[in-house]
DRENKOLDREN-819356 format. One record per residue (C-alpha): z, x negated, y negated; residue in one letter. Coordinates in Angstrom, 1 decimal. Layout:
N
{{Z X Y} 'A'},
...
//
This chain:
518
{{0.0 0.0 0.0} 'X'},
{{-1.1 -1.6 -3.3} 'X'},
{{0.9 -1.4 -6.5} 'X'},
{{-0.8 1.7 -8.0} 'X'},
{{-0.4 3.6 -4.7} 'X'},
{{3.3 2.7 -4.6} 'X'},
{{3.8 3.8 -8.2} 'X'},
{{2.1 7.1 -7.5} 'X'},
{{4.2 7.7 -4.4} 'X'},
{{7.5 7.7 -6.4} 'X'},
{{6.2 8.6 -9.9} 'X'},
{{8.7 10.9 -11.7} 'X'},
{{8.1 14.5 -12.8} 'X'},
{{9.2 14.9 -16.4} 'X'},
{{10.5 18.2 -17.6} 'X'},
{{10.8 18.8 -21.4} 'X'},
{{12.6 21.4 -23.6} 'X'},
{{10.6 24.4 -24.7} 'X'},
{{10.1 23.2 -28.3} 'X'},
{{9.3 19.6 -27.6} 'X'},
{{6.4 18.3 -29.8} 'X'},
{{5.7 14.8 -28.5} 'X'},
{{4.8 13.8 -24.9} 'X'},
{{3.9 10.5 -23.2} 'X'},
{{0.6 9.2 -24.6} 'X'},
{{-1.6 6.1 -24.4} 'X'},
{{-0.9 3.5 -27.0} 'X'},
{{-4.5 2.8 -28.0} 'X'},
{{-5.1 6.0 -30.1} 'X'},
{{-1.7 5.5 -31.7} 'X'},
{{-2.6 1.9 -32.7} 'X'},
{{-6.0 3.1 -34.0} 'X'},
{{-4.1 5.2 -36.6} 'X'},
{{-1.5 2.6 -37.4} 'X'},
{{-1.4 0.1 -40.2} 'X'},
{{0.4 -3.2 -39.6} 'X'},
{{2.8 -4.7 -42.2} 'X'},
{{4.7 -8.0 -42.3} 'X'},
{{8.5 -7.8 -42.6} 'X'},
{{9.2 -11.5 -43.4} 'X'},
{{7.7 -14.7 -44.8} 'X'},
{{6.5 -15.9 -41.4} 'X'},
{{4.8 -12.6 -40.8} 'X'},
{{3.0 -12.7 -44.1} 'X'},
{{1.7 -16.2 -43.4} 'X'},
{{0.6 -15.5 -39.9} 'X'},
{{-1.0 -12.2 -40.8} 'X'},
{{-3.3 -13.9 -43.3} 'X'},
{{-4.9 -15.9 -40.4} 'X'},
{{-5.8 -12.6 -38.6} 'X'},
{{-6.6 -10.6 -41.7} 'X'},
{{-10.1 -9.4 -40.8} 'X'},
{{-9.4 -8.7 -37.1} 'X'},
{{-9.1 -5.1 -35.8} 'X'},
{{-5.4 -4.2 -35.2} 'X'},
{{-6.0 -3.6 -31.5} 'X'},
{{-7.3 -7.2 -31.1} 'X'},
{{-4.8 -9.1 -33.3} 'X'},
{{-1.6 -7.4 -32.3} 'X'},
{{-1.3 -9.4 -29.1} 'X'},
{{-2.0 -12.7 -30.8} 'X'},
{{0.9 -12.5 -33.3} 'X'},
{{3.7 -14.9 -32.3} 'X'},
{{6.4 -13.7 -34.8} 'X'},
{{8.5 -10.6 -34.5} 'X'},
{{8.4 -10.0 -38.3} 'X'},
{{6.1 -7.0 -38.3} 'X'},
{{6.2 -3.2 -38.1} 'X'},
{{3.6 -0.5 -37.5} 'X'},
{{3.2 2.6 -39.7} 'X'},
{{1.8 5.6 -38.0} 'X'},
{{1.8 8.0 -40.9} 'X'},
{{-0.4 6.4 -43.6} 'X'},
{{-1.7 9.5 -45.4} 'X'},
{{-0.4 10.1 -48.9} 'X'},
{{2.2 12.9 -48.6} 'X'},
{{1.7 14.1 -52.2} 'X'},
{{-1.5 16.1 -52.8} 'X'},
{{-3.2 14.4 -55.8} 'X'},
{{-5.7 17.2 -56.1} 'X'},
{{-2.9 19.7 -56.6} 'X'},
{{-1.5 17.6 -59.5} 'X'},
{{-5.0 17.4 -61.1} 'X'},
{{-5.4 21.2 -61.0} 'X'},
{{-1.8 21.6 -62.3} 'X'},
{{-2.6 19.3 -65.3} 'X'},
{{-5.9 21.1 -66.1} 'X'},
{{-4.5 24.6 -65.8} 'X'},
{{-1.3 23.7 -67.7} 'X'},
{{-3.5 22.4 -70.6} 'X'},
{{-5.7 25.5 -70.6} 'X'},
{{-2.6 27.7 -70.4} 'X'},
{{-1.0 25.9 -73.4} 'X'},
{{-4.1 26.3 -75.5} 'X'},
{{-4.6 29.9 -74.6} 'X'},
{{-0.9 30.7 -75.2} 'X'},
{{-1.0 29.1 -78.7} 'X'},
{{-4.0 31.1 -79.8} 'X'},
{{-2.7 34.3 -78.2} 'X'},
{{1.0 34.3 -79.1} 'X'},
{{1.5 31.1 -81.1} 'X'},
{{4.9 29.5 -80.4} 'X'},
{{6.1 32.2 -77.9} 'X'},
{{2.9 31.8 -75.9} 'X'},
{{3.2 28.0 -75.9} 'X'},
{{6.8 28.2 -74.6} 'X'},
{{5.7 30.7 -71.9} 'X'},
{{2.9 28.4 -70.8} 'X'},
{{5.2 25.4 -70.6} 'X'},
{{7.7 27.4 -68.6} 'X'},
{{5.1 28.5 -66.1} 'X'},
{{3.8 24.9 -65.9} 'X'},
{{7.3 23.5 -65.1} 'X'},
{{7.8 26.2 -62.4} 'X'},
{{4.4 25.3 -60.8} 'X'},
{{5.3 21.6 -60.9} 'X'},
{{8.6 22.3 -59.2} 'X'},
{{6.8 24.2 -56.4} 'X'},
{{4.2 21.4 -55.9} 'X'},
{{7.1 18.9 -55.7} 'X'},
{{8.9 20.9 -53.1} 'X'},
{{5.8 21.1 -51.0} 'X'},
{{4.8 17.4 -51.4} 'X'},
{{8.2 15.7 -51.5} 'X'},
{{8.9 13.3 -48.6} 'X'},
{{12.6 14.2 -48.9} 'X'},
{{13.9 16.7 -46.4} 'X'},
{{12.6 20.1 -47.6} 'X'},
{{16.0 21.8 -47.0} 'X'},
{{17.6 19.8 -49.8} 'X'},
{{15.7 22.0 -52.3} 'X'},
{{17.4 25.3 -51.3} 'X'},
{{20.7 23.4 -51.0} 'X'},
{{20.3 22.4 -54.7} 'X'},
{{19.4 25.9 -55.7} 'X'},
{{22.4 27.3 -53.9} 'X'},
{{24.7 24.9 -55.7} 'X'},
{{23.2 25.8 -59.1} 'X'},
{{23.5 29.5 -58.5} 'X'},
{{27.0 29.1 -57.3} 'X'},
{{28.0 27.2 -60.4} 'X'},
{{26.1 29.5 -62.7} 'X'},
{{27.7 32.7 -61.3} 'X'},
{{31.1 31.4 -62.3} 'X'},
{{30.3 29.5 -65.6} 'X'},
{{27.5 31.2 -67.4} 'X'},
{{29.2 34.6 -68.3} 'X'},
{{32.3 32.9 -69.7} 'X'},
{{30.6 32.5 -73.1} 'X'},
{{29.9 36.2 -73.2} 'X'},
{{33.5 37.3 -72.6} 'X'},
{{35.0 34.7 -75.0} 'X'},
{{32.8 35.7 -77.9} 'X'},
{{33.2 39.3 -79.1} 'X'},
{{29.9 41.2 -79.7} 'X'},
{{29.3 43.3 -82.7} 'X'},
{{27.3 45.7 -80.6} 'X'},
{{29.9 46.2 -77.8} 'X'},
{{33.5 47.1 -78.4} 'X'},
{{36.3 45.0 -76.8} 'X'},
{{37.4 48.0 -74.8} 'X'},
{{34.0 48.5 -73.2} 'X'},
{{33.6 44.7 -72.7} 'X'},
{{36.9 44.2 -70.8} 'X'},
{{37.5 47.6 -69.2} 'X'},
{{33.9 48.3 -68.1} 'X'},
{{31.7 45.3 -68.2} 'X'},
{{34.2 42.7 -66.9} 'X'},
{{35.1 44.7 -63.7} 'X'},
{{31.4 45.3 -63.0} 'X'},
{{30.7 41.6 -63.5} 'X'},
{{33.6 40.6 -61.2} 'X'},
{{32.3 42.9 -58.4} 'X'},
{{28.8 41.5 -58.8} 'X'},
{{30.2 37.9 -59.0} 'X'},
{{32.2 38.5 -55.8} 'X'},
{{29.2 39.9 -53.9} 'X'},
{{26.8 37.1 -54.9} 'X'},
{{29.4 34.4 -54.4} 'X'},
{{30.0 35.6 -50.8} 'X'},
{{26.2 35.7 -50.2} 'X'},
{{25.8 32.2 -51.6} 'X'},
{{28.8 30.9 -49.5} 'X'},
{{27.3 32.5 -46.4} 'X'},
{{24.0 30.7 -47.1} 'X'},
{{25.8 27.4 -47.6} 'X'},
{{27.8 27.8 -44.4} 'X'},
{{24.9 28.9 -42.2} 'X'},
{{22.0 26.9 -43.6} 'X'},
{{23.4 23.9 -45.5} 'X'},
{{26.5 22.7 -43.7} 'X'},
{{24.8 22.3 -40.3} 'X'},
{{22.0 20.4 -42.0} 'X'},
{{24.4 18.1 -43.9} 'X'},
{{24.1 15.0 -41.7} 'X'},
{{20.3 15.4 -41.6} 'X'},
{{20.1 15.7 -45.4} 'X'},
{{22.1 12.5 -45.9} 'X'},
{{20.1 10.6 -43.3} 'X'},
{{16.7 11.7 -44.7} 'X'},
{{17.7 10.5 -48.1} 'X'},
{{18.4 7.1 -46.7} 'X'},
{{15.6 7.0 -44.1} 'X'},
{{11.9 6.0 -44.0} 'X'},
{{11.3 8.7 -41.4} 'X'},
{{12.0 12.0 -43.3} 'X'},
{{11.3 15.6 -42.2} 'X'},
{{8.0 15.4 -44.1} 'X'},
{{7.0 12.3 -42.1} 'X'},
{{8.0 13.9 -38.9} 'X'},
{{5.8 17.0 -39.6} 'X'},
{{2.8 14.8 -40.5} 'X'},
{{3.3 12.7 -37.3} 'X'},
{{3.2 15.9 -35.3} 'X'},
{{-0.1 17.0 -36.9} 'X'},
{{-1.6 13.5 -36.2} 'X'},
{{-0.4 13.6 -32.6} 'X'},
{{-1.9 17.1 -32.2} 'X'},
{{-5.3 15.7 -33.3} 'X'},
{{-5.0 12.9 -30.8} 'X'},
{{-4.3 15.4 -28.0} 'X'},
{{-7.5 17.2 -28.8} 'X'},
{{-9.4 14.0 -27.8} 'X'},
{{-7.1 12.5 -25.2} 'X'},
{{-5.3 15.4 -23.5} 'X'},
{{-3.8 13.6 -20.5} 'X'},
{{-0.3 12.2 -20.5} 'X'},
{{0.1 8.5 -19.5} 'X'},
{{2.7 6.3 -18.0} 'X'},
{{2.6 2.5 -17.9} 'X'},
{{3.7 1.3 -14.4} 'X'},
{{5.1 -2.0 -13.4} 'X'},
{{6.0 -3.3 -9.9} 'X'},
{{8.6 -6.1 -9.6} 'X'},
{{9.6 -7.7 -6.3} 'X'},
{{12.9 -9.7 -6.2} 'X'},
{{15.5 -11.0 -3.7} 'X'},
{{19.2 -11.0 -4.7} 'X'},
{{22.0 -13.4 -3.8} 'X'},
{{22.7 -11.5 -0.6} 'X'},
{{19.1 -12.0 0.5} 'X'},
{{18.3 -8.2 0.0} 'X'},
{{14.7 -7.6 -0.9} 'X'},
{{14.1 -5.2 -3.8} 'X'},
{{11.0 -3.5 -5.1} 'X'},
{{11.5 -2.1 -8.6} 'X'},
{{9.0 0.5 -9.8} 'X'},
{{9.2 0.9 -13.6} 'X'},
{{7.6 3.8 -15.4} 'X'},
{{7.3 3.3 -19.2} 'X'},
{{6.6 6.2 -21.5} 'X'},
{{5.4 5.9 -25.1} 'X'},
{{5.9 8.7 -27.6} 'X'},
{{4.4 8.9 -31.1} 'X'},
{{7.6 10.0 -32.8} 'X'},
{{11.3 10.7 -32.2} 'X'},
{{12.1 13.8 -34.2} 'X'},
{{15.6 14.5 -32.8} 'X'},
{{17.0 15.4 -36.2} 'X'},
{{14.3 18.0 -36.9} 'X'},
{{14.1 19.3 -33.4} 'X'},
{{17.8 19.8 -32.6} 'X'},
{{19.7 18.7 -35.7} 'X'},
{{20.2 15.3 -34.0} 'X'},
{{21.1 11.9 -35.4} 'X'},
{{17.9 10.1 -36.1} 'X'},
{{14.1 10.1 -36.7} 'X'},
{{11.7 7.2 -36.2} 'X'},
{{8.1 6.5 -35.6} 'X'},
{{7.3 5.3 -32.1} 'X'},
{{9.6 5.8 -29.1} 'X'},
{{9.6 3.7 -25.8} 'X'},
{{11.6 5.2 -22.8} 'X'},
{{11.5 4.4 -19.1} 'X'},
{{12.5 5.5 -15.6} 'X'},
{{12.8 3.1 -12.7} 'X'},
{{13.0 3.7 -8.9} 'X'},
{{14.7 0.9 -7.1} 'X'},
{{13.7 0.3 -3.4} 'X'},
{{16.0 -1.7 -1.2} 'X'},
{{14.2 -3.1 1.9} 'X'},
{{11.4 -0.6 1.0} 'X'},
{{13.8 2.4 1.1} 'X'},
{{14.6 4.3 -2.2} 'X'},
{{18.0 3.3 -3.4} 'X'},
{{18.6 4.6 -6.9} 'X'},
{{17.0 6.1 -10.0} 'X'},
{{17.7 4.3 -13.3} 'X'},
{{17.0 6.1 -16.7} 'X'},
{{16.9 4.9 -20.3} 'X'},
{{19.2 6.6 -22.7} 'X'},
{{19.6 5.6 -26.4} 'X'},
{{19.3 1.8 -25.8} 'X'},
{{21.6 1.9 -22.8} 'X'},
{{20.9 3.7 -19.5} 'X'},
{{22.2 5.8 -16.6} 'X'},
{{22.0 5.5 -12.8} 'X'},
{{21.7 8.2 -10.1} 'X'},
{{22.0 7.4 -6.4} 'X'},
{{18.8 8.4 -4.6} 'X'},
{{20.6 10.9 -2.3} 'X'},
{{21.7 13.0 -5.3} 'X'},
{{18.4 12.8 -7.3} 'X'},
{{16.6 16.1 -7.8} 'X'},
{{13.2 15.7 -6.1} 'X'},
{{10.1 17.8 -6.7} 'X'},
{{9.1 20.2 -4.0} 'X'},
{{5.5 20.5 -2.8} 'X'},
{{3.6 23.8 -2.6} 'X'},
{{5.0 24.4 1.0} 'X'},
{{8.6 24.0 -0.4} 'X'},
{{9.2 20.6 1.2} 'X'},
{{11.0 17.8 -0.6} 'X'},
{{8.8 14.9 -1.9} 'X'},
{{9.6 11.4 -3.2} 'X'},
{{9.0 12.4 -6.8} 'X'},
{{12.3 12.4 -8.9} 'X'},
{{12.6 15.1 -11.5} 'X'},
{{13.7 13.7 -14.9} 'X'},
{{14.9 15.9 -17.7} 'X'},
{{13.8 14.6 -21.2} 'X'},
{{16.1 15.4 -24.1} 'X'},
{{14.5 17.4 -27.0} 'X'},
{{13.3 15.1 -29.8} 'X'},
{{15.2 11.9 -28.7} 'X'},
{{13.4 11.6 -25.3} 'X'},
{{16.4 10.2 -23.6} 'X'},
{{16.2 10.7 -19.8} 'X'},
{{18.7 12.6 -17.7} 'X'},
{{18.8 13.2 -13.9} 'X'},
{{19.9 16.9 -14.2} 'X'},
{{19.4 19.7 -16.7} 'X'},
{{22.2 19.5 -19.2} 'X'},
{{23.2 20.0 -22.9} 'X'},
{{25.5 17.1 -24.1} 'X'},
{{27.5 17.6 -27.3} 'X'},
{{27.6 14.4 -29.4} 'X'},
{{31.2 13.6 -28.8} 'X'},
{{30.4 13.4 -25.0} 'X'},
{{27.9 10.6 -25.8} 'X'},
{{30.8 8.3 -26.7} 'X'},
{{33.3 6.7 -24.4} 'X'},
{{36.7 8.5 -24.0} 'X'},
{{39.0 7.3 -26.8} 'X'},
{{40.0 7.8 -30.4} 'X'},
{{36.5 8.1 -31.8} 'X'},
{{35.6 10.8 -29.2} 'X'},
{{38.8 12.8 -30.0} 'X'},
{{38.0 12.6 -33.7} 'X'},
{{34.5 13.9 -33.2} 'X'},
{{35.7 16.8 -31.0} 'X'},
{{38.3 17.6 -33.7} 'X'},
{{35.7 17.7 -36.5} 'X'},
{{33.4 19.7 -34.3} 'X'},
{{36.1 22.3 -33.6} 'X'},
{{37.1 22.4 -37.2} 'X'},
{{33.6 23.2 -38.3} 'X'},
{{33.5 26.2 -35.9} 'X'},
{{37.0 27.3 -37.0} 'X'},
{{35.9 27.3 -40.7} 'X'},
{{32.8 29.2 -39.7} 'X'},
{{35.0 32.0 -38.3} 'X'},
{{37.4 32.0 -41.3} 'X'},
{{34.9 32.0 -44.1} 'X'},
{{31.8 33.7 -42.6} 'X'},
{{31.5 37.0 -44.5} 'X'},
{{29.9 38.8 -41.6} 'X'},
{{32.5 40.8 -39.7} 'X'},
{{30.5 40.9 -36.5} 'X'},
{{30.2 37.1 -36.3} 'X'},
{{34.0 36.7 -36.7} 'X'},
{{34.7 39.4 -34.1} 'X'},
{{32.4 37.8 -31.6} 'X'},
{{34.0 34.4 -32.1} 'X'},
{{37.6 35.7 -31.9} 'X'},
{{36.9 37.9 -28.9} 'X'},
{{35.3 34.9 -27.0} 'X'},
{{38.3 32.7 -27.7} 'X'},
{{40.8 35.4 -26.8} 'X'},
{{39.1 36.3 -23.5} 'X'},
{{38.7 32.6 -22.5} 'X'},
{{42.1 31.5 -23.8} 'X'},
{{40.1 28.7 -25.4} 'X'},
{{41.5 26.0 -27.7} 'X'},
{{39.0 25.7 -30.6} 'X'},
{{39.2 21.9 -30.2} 'X'},
{{38.1 22.1 -26.6} 'X'},
{{34.7 20.9 -25.6} 'X'},
{{33.3 24.2 -24.4} 'X'},
{{35.1 26.6 -26.7} 'X'},
{{32.1 27.7 -28.8} 'X'},
{{29.2 27.4 -26.4} 'X'},
{{28.6 31.2 -26.2} 'X'},
{{29.1 32.1 -29.9} 'X'},
{{26.4 33.8 -31.9} 'X'},
{{26.1 35.1 -35.4} 'X'},
{{24.6 38.4 -36.5} 'X'},
{{21.0 37.2 -36.5} 'X'},
{{21.3 36.2 -32.9} 'X'},
{{21.3 32.5 -33.9} 'X'},
{{23.5 30.3 -31.9} 'X'},
{{25.8 28.1 -34.0} 'X'},
{{24.7 24.5 -34.2} 'X'},
{{27.4 22.1 -35.1} 'X'},
{{27.4 18.4 -34.4} 'X'},
{{24.2 17.0 -32.8} 'X'},
{{23.4 17.8 -29.2} 'X'},
{{21.2 16.3 -26.5} 'X'},
{{19.2 19.2 -25.1} 'X'},
{{17.8 18.1 -21.8} 'X'},
{{17.0 21.6 -20.7} 'X'},
{{13.7 21.3 -18.8} 'X'},
{{12.6 24.8 -19.8} 'X'},
{{9.4 23.7 -21.4} 'X'},
{{6.3 21.7 -20.5} 'X'},
{{6.3 19.8 -17.1} 'X'},
{{4.3 16.7 -16.3} 'X'},
{{3.7 15.3 -12.8} 'X'},
{{3.3 16.7 -9.3} 'X'},
{{2.5 20.5 -9.5} 'X'},
{{4.3 22.0 -6.5} 'X'},
{{7.1 24.6 -6.1} 'X'},
{{8.3 24.2 -9.7} 'X'},
{{10.4 27.4 -9.9} 'X'},
{{13.1 25.9 -7.7} 'X'},
{{13.9 23.1 -10.1} 'X'},
{{16.9 23.8 -12.2} 'X'},
{{16.6 24.4 -16.0} 'X'},
{{18.8 25.4 -18.9} 'X'},
{{17.7 27.9 -21.6} 'X'},
{{17.4 25.7 -24.7} 'X'},
{{17.3 28.7 -27.0} 'X'},
{{20.9 29.4 -26.1} 'X'},
{{21.8 26.3 -28.1} 'X'},
{{19.3 26.3 -31.0} 'X'},
{{18.5 28.5 -33.9} 'X'},
{{15.2 30.4 -33.6} 'X'},
{{13.5 28.3 -36.2} 'X'},
{{14.0 25.4 -33.9} 'X'},
{{13.6 27.0 -30.5} 'X'},
{{10.4 28.9 -31.4} 'X'},
{{8.7 26.2 -33.5} 'X'},
{{5.0 25.6 -33.0} 'X'},
{{4.1 22.9 -30.4} 'X'},
{{0.9 21.3 -29.1} 'X'},
{{1.0 20.3 -25.4} 'X'},
{{-1.4 18.2 -23.3} 'X'},
{{-4.1 20.3 -21.6} 'X'},
{{-3.7 18.2 -18.4} 'X'},
{{-0.4 18.2 -16.5} 'X'},
{{-1.1 15.3 -14.1} 'X'},
{{-0.4 11.7 -14.9} 'X'},
{{-2.9 9.0 -15.9} 'X'},
{{-1.6 5.8 -14.4} 'X'},
{{-1.9 2.4 -16.2} 'X'},
{{-0.7 -0.8 -14.4} 'X'},
{{1.3 -3.1 -16.7} 'X'},
{{1.6 -6.0 -14.2} 'X'},
{{-1.3 -7.8 -16.0} 'X'},
{{0.4 -7.2 -19.4} 'X'},
{{-2.3 -6.0 -21.8} 'X'},
{{-2.3 -7.8 -25.2} 'X'},
{{-0.2 -5.2 -26.9} 'X'},
{{2.7 -5.9 -24.5} 'X'},
{{3.1 -9.3 -26.2} 'X'},
{{3.6 -7.7 -29.7} 'X'},
{{7.2 -8.5 -30.7} 'X'},
{{7.4 -6.3 -33.8} 'X'},
{{8.5 -2.7 -34.3} 'X'},
{{6.4 0.3 -33.1} 'X'},
{{7.2 2.2 -36.3} 'X'},
{{8.4 1.7 -39.9} 'X'},
{{11.3 -0.7 -40.5} 'X'},
{{14.2 1.0 -42.2} 'X'},
{{17.5 -0.1 -43.8} 'X'},
{{19.1 2.0 -41.1} 'X'},
{{18.6 0.3 -37.8} 'X'},
{{18.6 3.6 -35.8} 'X'},
{{15.9 4.9 -38.2} 'X'},
{{13.5 2.0 -37.5} 'X'},
{{10.8 2.0 -35.0} 'X'},
{{11.7 0.5 -31.6} 'X'},
{{10.4 -2.8 -30.2} 'X'},
{{7.9 -2.6 -27.3} 'X'},
{{8.8 -2.1 -23.7} 'X'},
{{9.2 -5.9 -23.1} 'X'},
{{11.3 -7.0 -26.0} 'X'},
{{14.8 -6.4 -27.3} 'X'},
{{15.5 -5.6 -30.9} 'X'},
{{16.0 -8.7 -33.1} 'X'},
{{19.7 -9.4 -33.9} 'X'},
{{21.2 -11.2 -37.0} 'X'},
{{23.1 -13.6 -34.8} 'X'},
{{20.2 -14.8 -32.7} 'X'},
{{16.8 -15.8 -34.2} 'X'},
{{13.7 -14.5 -32.5} 'X'},
{{13.5 -11.8 -29.8} 'X'},
{{14.1 -12.0 -26.0} 'X'},
{{12.8 -9.8 -23.2} 'X'},
{{14.9 -6.7 -22.4} 'X'},
{{17.3 -7.0 -19.5} 'X'},
{{15.5 -4.2 -17.7} 'X'},
{{12.2 -6.0 -18.1} 'X'},
{{13.1 -9.6 -17.4} 'X'},
{{16.2 -9.2 -15.2} 'X'},
{{16.0 -5.7 -13.6} 'X'},
{{18.6 -6.5 -10.9} 'X'},
{{21.1 -7.4 -13.7} 'X'},
{{20.4 -4.0 -15.3} 'X'},
{{21.1 -2.3 -11.9} 'X'},
{{24.4 -4.2 -11.6} 'X'},
{{25.4 -3.4 -15.1} 'X'},
{{24.9 0.4 -14.7} 'X'},
{{26.5 0.4 -11.3} 'X'},
{{29.6 -1.3 -12.8} 'X'},
{{29.8 1.3 -15.6} 'X'},
{{29.5 4.1 -13.1} 'X'},
{{32.4 2.9 -11.0} 'X'},
//
């Protein structure tokens, strides 16, 4: 059995969440749309020597790691819109002056400023939800501050008795109603988005960039509709003279949109993930999976395997890919962010904050039904609001499930890639039970082909040697594009880059994950 046949025998089946937008793809069409930028003096010097070469040719010749790729290169502000805005504003100002003199000019300027604000909202690379957040804050302040002048300055047209006995009570009722509505909007729409708003303001991979990356990937899918994995076969012998065959399956995604997809922690262009089947003396031993720069291990006996059309078990492991982040899990699961950390003080603090957010939602939410549902669930389950599963089943009046701290949603209820057999017997979780409808029902573009295209990496194509980042470099490390499948991320303490442990020393990676498991 040659390497490709061996890879095909154990190739994984990937199950994605319903609203996933990015799937494993070939790197060539990604590189065709990318621009290459140096991120250091050595990179600038070296790049000048390959200036006129196509990116696909020169990327493997670069020795330094001081580079990054940028996938989204289109201008995000529509220059045509600003030209039309300028022309129409000028025409409106002239017409307003001749029609109504100063009043017409002021009206035209006001309309022009409103139009400019709308264009900015549509074109801004900053997270779009920061705009309604700003409006909500302005309205909230205006409701309390603006009328003070009216009640402190007596009017010659309205008596003091009417002002304070009639108008003031009416105003206080209106103020209470609108304040409650604004607070409801802030609690439901702004607070859950708070971490994302802050990250987007610091990041090079904002919500606007994520949306544009999706549109570009959808265009690529039209021409290249088949998902791809890059396979690698390694044969080694350990210190006990055991013979190992390691089958690595590397997956490349155009974008990691965890924050936009599931209110997760990060965004970045490019995403490399992998699964590996370890054979010991030619018998399957374990499944190893990449997760947020680390990994996880599942003994082969407990791995979920795909079933063929006759219902018989195959040698294809089923891997559940987390929504947006593309971390790989061996079972369908939804992991709250505190569970991603080791047991200790940090995890306890995160659970406490998570529970506090939910508790405040119950206390302040003006909708009586939402409070009743929450309190009833806690009473029936005798739940502590700081407990991990206290709020899993809570919904608000719009049938939107409460989203608090980020979650890993490896639900498997969406698109499925790999062996097409008896798919209905594979376990899934309903992702819409954990997401608001705007997230769970968002538009997606999926590959038209469900079977894998296999590319062997043993001969290492030129792009494997590229040591730079497969996405924009950001001040925030987690917001930067990742290095390629072969290389570790550069560190401040150690110059240059080294091969990843899972690439260069796969048995060490196995030993490391086994030690963490025990």
